[in-house]
N, C-alpha and C positions, 0 to 999 in steps of 0.2 A: 464389335464385340469387346475390344479392349476398353473402349470408352465406357461401355455398360458396366464392366467389371470395376473400373476405376470409380464410377459414380456410386456403385453399390458399396464399395469399400469406404468411400467418404461418408455415406449415410450411416453406416454402422459405427464408424469412429465418432461421428458427430453425436449419435445418440448416447454413447457412453460418456462423452464430455458433458452433455446436458444433464445426464443423471448424476454425474459427479459434482457438478457445479450448483445444481438447483435442487438436489435432494429428491429427484423423481424416483418412482417405484423401480426397484430392482429386486430379483428373487432373494439375494443374499441379505438385503436390509429390510425385508418385509417382515413385520412382527405384529400380528393381529390377535390379541389375547381374547380368549373366550371366557365369559363369566358363567358361573352357575355349576351346580352339581347334578348330574343326570339321575342320581338316586333320590333326589329331593324334589318335591313339588312346591312351587312358589305361587302364592296368591298376593297380588298387589291390592291393597285397599287404599284408594286415593281420595283426597279431600276436594270436593267441589262445592263447599259451602260458600256463602256470599262473601265472606271475608277474604277469599282467594282473589277477589278483584282489587284488593288493596295494593298499594304500591310499596315496593321495597327496593331501595337504591335505584329509583327511576324506572323500574319495570313492575308490571303486575306480577304478583306471586304466582298466579296461574301460568303466565307465560314462562316464568323461570322453571316451573315444574315441567311444563311441556317440552321446553328446550332440553332440559336435563334428561328426560326420558328418551327423547329422540337421539341423544348422544349415546345412551347406555344400551337401549334395547337391541340394536344391531349386533352388539357384542355378546349377547346371551346365546350360548350354544343351542343349535337346533334340536338337540336331544334332551334339552332341559324343558320340563313341563311348567308352563306359567299360565296364569289367568288374571283377570281384573275384576274387582268389585269397586263401584263408585258410590259415594254418598253425598248428600247435600245438593243434588242436582235438580230437586223439585221443591217448590214452595209448600204446596198443600193448602187446603182451605182452613185447616185447623192445625194447632200445634201437634196434635197426635199424628196427623198425616205427615207433617213435615219431619217428624221424628221417626218415620218409617220410610223415608226417602233413601233407600239403599238397594242397589241392583247389581246382580252378577252380570256384568256387561260382556265378559269374554270367559267362557268356561275353561278350566285348566286343561291344557294339551301341549304337546311338544311343537316346536317350530311356530310359535304363536306371537312373535314379537310384532309383526306387521299388524295383526288384528288388534293387539293391545294399543299400539300407537294410534291407529285409526279411530278406535273408540274414544281414546283420550281427546283427540283433536275435535271430535264431534260433540263433546259434552260441554255444557255451559254451567258455571257456578251460580247457584240461586239461593239455597236455603240454609238449613240448620246443620248441626254437627253430631249426628247419631252414631257415635263410635261404638258404643256397647252393642246396640242393635245390629250394627254391621258385623261385629265379631261373632255374635250369636248366629246370624244367618250364614256366615262363612263356615263355621264349625258344623252347623246342623245340615246345611244343604250343599255348599260349594265343594266340600271334601267328601261328600257321600260317595262311597264306592272307590275312593282314591286310597291306594295302599302306600306303604312306606312313610318316610318322614315328611312332614308337612310344615311349611313355614309361611307365615303371614308377614308381609312388609307393609306396615301401616304408615302412611305419610299424612300428617295433619298440621294445620297452622293454628290450632286451638284445642282446648279441652272439650270434653263432653258437655253439651248444653241441653240434654234431653232427660234430665232427672234420673240418670243412671250412673253407675260407676264401673268403668272398664277394669279397674283394679280389683274391686270386689268380685266381679264376674270371673276373672281369670283365677282368682284364689279358689273358687269353687270348681272351675274347669280342670285344674291340674289334679284334682282328687280322682277324676275319672278318665282323663285323657293325658297320656304321656307322650303322644306322638306329634304334638303341635307346639311350635314355638313362635313367638311374635317379636319381630324387630320393629321398633318404633322410631320414626324420624320426626322430631318436633321442629317444624319449620317456622322460625320466627315466633316462637311461643315465649311469652314473657311472664305470664301469670304463674306465681309460685305453686298454687294448688294444682293447676293444670299440669305443670311439669312433674310434680310428685305423682299424680295419677298416671301419667304416661310412662314415667320411669318404672313405676311399679308394674304396669301392664307388661313391659318387656322383661324385666328381671325375674318376675315370678315364674314366667314361662321359659326361663333359661334363654331368652332372646337378648338382643343387644339394643341399647338405647343411644340415640344420636341427637345432637342439637345442631341446627344449621341456620345461619343468619345471612349467608351470602350465597351467590350462585355456585362458587367454588366449593363451599362447604356442603352444599346440597349434592353436587356431583360426587364428592368424596364419600359422603354418607351412603348414598344409594349404591355406589360401586362396591364399597366394602361390604354392605349388607348382602348384595347379590352374590358376590364372589365368595364370601364366607372365609376369606383367607387371612384376615387381619382382625385380631381382637381389639376392641376399643373400650377403654374405660370412660364411662360417662362422667363428665365433670360439670356440675351446675353451681354457679355462684349466685347466691340469693342476696338481694339487697336487704338493708335493715328495715 
């Protein structure tokens, strides 16, 4: 019996030594921050156009987006309602069809992070960038019957290329809808006109505008957008 008690004592002491030396989990040092506001409904609109297969710093932009979302989604509180719309995931036989390639992949609901991540992982980039059409579909259908404040987080690696203007659309939208804001993350976007359109889309709706050109900046932009805790002033430096 004495040997058993001594062995048990050694195991307990040893576990505390390991935790102290190697930074293992202990209740007093555990800090898992939850993102999101339970009073707000969030719809991610994510870019699966063909350009997301391009490489940035040795990785496909698609993989950087998926890895970032995999880091962030588990931190979203289960009481926060989120959903996912994807675009550019279909080619279409005509340009008209390609510019209608936008689908509500995961309807808005609480405790939805796993469903969003699974859908993202199952989707392949293929086609165009119908941003305006996606916003129209989100406002008309995805938020149908959804009460309270509604926020879109739009991530794109390029501007609209379907002969529409998201800036013009939101200017009309705010005349009739005051309950929707749009945060825009311009991921490795370099074209000046595209940046201006995307910035307008965010700021007109009282949303935030972010630019990201690295994995770290992408994580930071998405985290800040979801948490809504830190205001960011967009700074764009245009070339001559």
